[in-house]
Wavefront OBJ file of the C-alpha trace (Angstrom):
o trace
v 114.182 76.723 101.955
v 111.759 75.474 104.594
v 108.003 75.921 104.543
v 108.174 78.252 107.567
v 110.477 80.651 105.732
v 108.287 80.554 102.628
v 105.155 81.190 104.731
v 106.834 84.222 106.284
v 107.812 85.495 102.830
v 104.222 85.095 101.608
v 102.862 86.980 104.634
v 105.451 89.738 104.157
v 104.629 89.908 100.433
v 100.927 90.518 101.065
v 101.613 92.982 103.922
v 104.131 95.015 101.896
v 103.274 98.082 99.861
v 105.824 96.967 97.265
v 105.262 93.212 96.964
v 108.320 91.253 95.924
v 110.784 94.120 95.733
v 113.784 92.572 93.988
v 113.667 91.835 90.271
v 112.832 88.198 89.717
v 111.909 85.629 87.130
v 108.753 83.513 86.999
v 110.645 80.668 88.693
v 111.554 82.965 91.615
v 108.102 84.513 92.042
v 106.504 84.082 95.471
v 103.186 83.754 93.603
v 104.437 81.027 91.232
v 102.114 78.282 92.569
v 99.114 80.472 91.665
v 100.364 81.458 88.216
v 99.862 79.369 85.117
v 101.686 79.997 81.859
v 100.211 79.493 78.434
v 102.986 77.740 76.526
v 101.825 78.593 73.023
v 101.493 81.985 71.373
v 100.525 84.620 73.122
v 102.529 83.203 76.061
v 100.499 84.968 78.742
v 100.329 84.335 82.486
v 97.006 83.501 84.130
v 95.713 83.160 87.667
v 94.881 79.556 88.588
v 92.134 80.797 90.927
v 90.685 83.262 88.403
v 91.537 81.608 85.040
v 89.845 84.358 83.030
v 92.467 86.805 84.358
v 95.339 86.862 81.860
v 98.333 89.172 81.515
v 101.444 89.135 79.374
v 103.661 90.491 82.137
v 104.569 88.663 85.326
v 104.323 91.926 87.266
v 100.688 92.393 86.202
v 99.547 88.920 87.282
v 101.364 89.337 90.605
v 99.573 92.675 91.055
v 96.229 90.918 90.444
v 97.072 88.299 93.084
v 98.036 90.942 95.670
v 95.100 93.287 95.156
v 92.095 91.336 93.822
v 90.688 89.491 96.842
v 94.094 89.267 98.545
v 92.869 87.141 101.455
v 91.605 84.439 99.075
v 94.831 84.449 97.048
v 97.015 84.492 100.188
v 95.081 81.604 101.782
v 95.269 79.507 98.609
v 98.979 80.247 98.200
v 99.703 79.228 101.800
v 97.599 76.077 101.306
v 99.560 75.163 98.162
v 102.891 75.736 99.931
v 101.729 73.552 102.837
v 101.108 70.714 100.374
v 104.650 70.803 98.962
l 1 2 3 4 5 6 7 8 9 10 11 12 13 14 15 16 17 18 19 20 21 22 23 24 25 26 27 28 29 30 31 32 33 34 35 36 37 38 39 40 41 42 43 44 45 46 47 48 49 50 51 52 53 54 55 56 57 58 59 60 61 62 63 64 65 66 67 68 69 70 71 72 73 74 75 76 77 78 79 80 81 82 83 84
């Protein structure tokens, strides 16, 4: 998948009322570059921009990324995709 397609998906994700609509895994999350995973017990997800923000569910961390300072998260996500 090209960067242009991914950029369009990111823009659509932030513009949508529903985010990433289809069920998906961590590996398939549009927000994956911004999400870290603790690999030892409690196995939570955290935001790489806001490392104090931690959630057990993928849906919750994605919700944080979409609604807590969305322009910052969107810009950082697009920047990270550009670097790939």
